[in-house]
PLY file of the C-alpha trace (Angstrom):
ply
format ascii 1.0
element vertex 247
property float x
property float y
property float z
element edge 246
property int vertex1
property int vertex2
end_header
5.20 25.16 -4.03
3.35 23.75 -7.04
-0.25 22.55 -6.99
0.96 19.04 -7.85
3.30 18.94 -4.86
0.55 20.19 -2.54
-1.68 17.39 -3.86
1.10 14.86 -3.09
1.36 16.11 0.49
-2.42 16.04 0.98
-2.57 12.47 -0.38
0.22 11.36 1.98
-1.58 12.87 4.99
-4.88 11.20 4.04
-3.12 7.88 3.43
-1.52 7.92 6.89
-4.94 8.51 8.49
-6.41 5.58 6.54
-3.49 3.32 7.47
-3.95 4.02 11.19
-7.72 3.53 11.16
-7.92 0.40 9.00
-4.44 -1.14 9.32
-3.94 -0.81 5.58
-5.05 1.52 2.83
-2.08 3.84 2.49
-1.09 2.44 -0.89
-4.65 1.93 -2.11
-5.47 5.54 -1.42
-2.15 7.18 -2.32
-0.63 5.09 -5.15
-2.99 6.13 -7.98
-2.62 9.84 -7.14
1.17 9.71 -6.79
1.56 7.72 -10.01
-0.56 10.31 -11.80
1.35 13.27 -10.28
4.93 11.93 -10.23
4.99 9.23 -12.90
4.84 5.47 -12.53
8.37 4.66 -11.32
8.90 7.65 -9.03
5.35 7.47 -7.67
5.77 3.85 -6.60
9.08 4.69 -4.86
7.39 7.44 -2.84
4.51 5.10 -1.95
6.97 2.47 -0.68
8.96 4.99 1.37
5.85 6.56 2.90
4.32 3.15 3.60
7.53 2.10 5.36
7.51 5.20 7.55
3.81 5.01 8.45
3.91 1.28 9.23
7.01 1.73 11.41
5.24 4.38 13.47
2.04 2.35 13.80
3.98 -0.87 14.55
5.33 0.67 17.75
1.75 1.22 18.91
0.41 -2.29 18.14
3.51 -4.41 18.87
1.79 -6.55 21.53
-0.96 -7.62 19.10
1.32 -8.78 16.24
0.87 -12.47 15.34
4.49 -13.35 14.59
3.96 -16.85 13.18
1.51 -15.53 10.59
3.87 -12.65 9.83
6.72 -14.93 8.71
4.44 -17.14 6.60
3.38 -14.01 4.74
6.65 -12.06 4.68
9.13 -14.71 3.48
7.17 -15.67 0.31
6.52 -11.96 -0.31
10.22 -11.14 -0.10
11.07 -13.90 -2.58
8.40 -12.71 -5.07
9.56 -9.10 -4.76
12.89 -9.66 -6.54
11.67 -10.76 -10.02
8.72 -8.35 -9.85
11.07 -5.40 -9.21
13.06 -6.29 -12.34
9.85 -6.48 -14.38
8.74 -3.08 -13.05
12.10 -1.54 -14.00
11.72 -2.40 -17.69
8.05 -1.51 -18.10
7.54 1.93 -19.74
5.83 4.55 -17.51
2.46 4.63 -19.30
1.85 0.84 -19.23
3.05 0.72 -15.61
0.57 3.50 -14.71
-2.17 1.41 -16.28
-0.99 -1.70 -14.40
-1.02 0.20 -11.08
-4.52 1.54 -11.70
-5.94 -1.80 -12.82
-4.39 -3.61 -9.84
-6.05 -1.15 -7.48
-9.41 -1.38 -9.25
-9.36 -5.19 -9.32
-8.31 -5.30 -5.66
-11.16 -3.00 -4.67
-13.73 -5.04 -6.60
-12.46 -8.31 -5.14
-12.50 -6.87 -1.61
-16.12 -5.78 -2.07
-17.14 -9.20 -3.38
-15.30 -11.12 -0.66
-17.14 -9.22 2.05
-20.33 -10.94 0.89
-19.06 -14.51 0.68
-19.30 -17.23 3.33
-16.25 -19.07 2.00
-13.53 -19.72 4.61
-10.01 -20.97 3.84
-7.48 -22.49 6.21
-3.83 -23.57 6.21
-0.40 -22.12 5.52
-0.39 -22.66 1.75
-3.08 -20.03 1.04
-1.26 -17.66 3.39
2.01 -18.21 1.54
0.32 -17.67 -1.83
-1.19 -14.44 -0.53
2.32 -13.36 0.46
3.66 -14.13 -3.03
0.90 -12.11 -4.70
1.29 -9.27 -2.23
5.07 -9.09 -2.66
4.78 -9.07 -6.45
2.12 -6.35 -6.58
4.02 -4.31 -3.97
7.15 -4.30 -6.14
5.20 -3.60 -9.32
2.82 -0.96 -8.05
3.50 -0.23 -4.38
0.16 -1.92 -3.60
0.78 -4.96 -1.40
-2.28 -4.82 0.83
-5.11 -6.19 -1.36
-3.78 -9.76 -1.60
-3.28 -10.16 2.15
-6.54 -8.32 2.80
-8.37 -10.80 0.57
-6.74 -13.66 2.48
-7.77 -12.10 5.80
-11.39 -11.81 4.66
-11.52 -15.37 3.33
-9.79 -16.88 6.37
-11.87 -14.85 8.84
-8.72 -13.40 10.41
-9.81 -11.12 13.32
-9.33 -7.46 12.44
-7.16 -6.39 15.40
-4.57 -9.14 14.96
-4.59 -8.73 11.19
-4.14 -4.94 11.30
-1.30 -5.24 13.84
0.50 -7.99 11.90
0.36 -5.99 8.68
2.54 -3.23 10.10
5.80 -5.24 10.50
4.82 -7.07 7.30
4.78 -3.79 5.33
8.01 -2.68 7.02
9.81 -5.84 5.88
8.35 -6.04 2.37
8.85 -2.34 1.65
12.48 -2.53 2.77
13.05 -5.48 0.41
11.24 -3.77 -2.48
13.14 -0.50 -2.05
16.48 -2.29 -1.74
15.93 -4.24 -4.94
14.59 -1.23 -6.86
17.55 0.99 -5.91
19.98 -1.84 -6.69
18.42 -2.24 -10.15
18.20 1.50 -10.90
19.22 4.16 -8.33
17.91 6.88 -10.66
14.31 5.91 -9.86
14.33 8.10 -6.74
12.23 11.27 -7.09
14.12 14.56 -7.03
12.60 15.90 -3.81
14.62 18.25 -1.64
15.29 17.60 2.04
12.53 20.03 3.04
9.92 18.11 1.03
10.96 14.76 2.53
10.81 16.28 6.02
7.34 17.64 5.23
6.24 14.19 4.04
7.47 12.54 7.25
5.82 15.24 9.39
2.50 14.75 7.58
2.71 10.98 8.05
3.23 11.46 11.79
0.36 13.97 11.89
-1.86 11.58 9.92
-1.16 8.73 12.35
-2.02 11.00 15.29
-5.25 12.13 13.62
-6.03 8.50 12.78
-5.58 7.60 16.45
-8.22 10.15 17.38
-10.59 9.22 14.56
-10.33 5.51 15.27
-12.32 5.99 18.46
-15.31 7.46 16.64
-15.27 6.12 13.08
-16.96 2.78 12.51
-14.93 0.27 10.53
-17.43 -0.09 7.67
-17.77 3.68 7.25
-14.00 4.16 7.08
-13.67 1.26 4.65
-16.37 2.65 2.35
-14.81 6.13 2.31
-11.44 4.59 1.48
-12.95 2.54 -1.35
-14.69 5.57 -2.89
-11.55 7.73 -2.80
-9.39 4.89 -4.10
-11.76 4.29 -7.02
-11.58 7.97 -7.95
-7.79 7.99 -7.83
-7.41 4.73 -9.73
-9.77 5.80 -12.53
-7.94 9.14 -12.88
-4.53 7.45 -13.05
-5.86 4.89 -15.54
-7.17 7.67 -17.78
-3.79 9.43 -17.67
-1.91 6.20 -18.48
-4.17 5.49 -21.45
-3.78 9.07 -22.69
0.02 8.79 -22.50
0.21 5.58 -24.55
0 1
1 2
2 3
3 4
4 5
5 6
6 7
7 8
8 9
9 10
10 11
11 12
12 13
13 14
14 15
15 16
16 17
17 18
18 19
19 20
20 21
21 22
22 23
23 24
24 25
25 26
26 27
27 28
28 29
29 30
30 31
31 32
32 33
33 34
34 35
35 36
36 37
37 38
38 39
39 40
40 41
41 42
42 43
43 44
44 45
45 46
46 47
47 48
48 49
49 50
50 51
51 52
52 53
53 54
54 55
55 56
56 57
57 58
58 59
59 60
60 61
61 62
62 63
63 64
64 65
65 66
66 67
67 68
68 69
69 70
70 71
71 72
72 73
73 74
74 75
75 76
76 77
77 78
78 79
79 80
80 81
81 82
82 83
83 84
84 85
85 86
86 87
87 88
88 89
89 90
90 91
91 92
92 93
93 94
94 95
95 96
96 97
97 98
98 99
99 100
100 101
101 102
102 103
103 104
104 105
105 106
106 107
107 108
108 109
109 110
110 111
111 112
112 113
113 114
114 115
115 116
116 117
117 118
118 119
119 120
120 121
121 122
122 123
123 124
124 125
125 126
126 127
127 128
128 129
129 130
130 131
131 132
132 133
133 134
134 135
135 136
136 137
137 138
138 139
139 140
140 141
141 142
142 143
143 144
144 145
145 146
146 147
147 148
148 149
149 150
150 151
151 152
152 153
153 154
154 155
155 156
156 157
157 158
158 159
159 160
160 161
161 162
162 163
163 164
164 165
165 166
166 167
167 168
168 169
169 170
170 171
171 172
172 173
173 174
174 175
175 176
176 177
177 178
178 179
179 180
180 181
181 182
182 183
183 184
184 185
185 186
186 187
187 188
188 189
189 190
190 191
191 192
192 193
193 194
194 195
195 196
196 197
197 198
198 199
199 200
200 201
201 202
202 203
203 204
204 205
205 206
206 207
207 208
208 209
209 210
210 211
211 212
212 213
213 214
214 215
215 216
216 217
217 218
218 219
219 220
220 221
221 222
222 223
223 224
224 225
225 226
226 227
227 228
228 229
229 230
230 231
231 232
232 233
233 234
234 235
235 236
236 237
237 238
238 239
239 240
240 241
241 242
242 243
243 244
244 245
245 246
């Protein structure tokens, strides 16, 4: 097993832990590393598949706390925005797409940090729908759909438990749409992993969710969020450097 593949598996395990603790963060933590290790197109596919698996597992645990009305106002606009964004992603060369992924993550992290300090509060379905559109587009482009809805949650003062629970079926739906469109546009985008590697990825996601369950009892939200931000910054900067070098 190559060092690169081991790094992919470690990133997947860490991403699953983050997703269970914070409700999101799998893509923020994993996408830059997988894009750097696997390439832009294949890396995003793996992020979408892993995000789908992890959110499905977590969804079963938080089903009773899902806010279904909010889910549909986010998910339907996101699904619509996914289709044109997937076509755009297909025709972008790998190096520019790597740069786009990295910059999206960096901007999202900076915005999230800034929004934590604001007293601004927004209300209504229109901002929620716009957040869904932005999330669906960035999910199809870069496998990173969480920052837009996270920014909306911060600005609308959406309680953390309901928000984290609602995100799980949201990611299941949006990742299914994104993967369907991407494979319809170009089936060759799928990474050439063997069955054993895919089984190892699924096993590590399950293990990460279990570990996240345990950690959630002891890790404070702001500590987990700060660790996620630091690791995501490191990954995004590394992927950005690689994309610029490959231009």
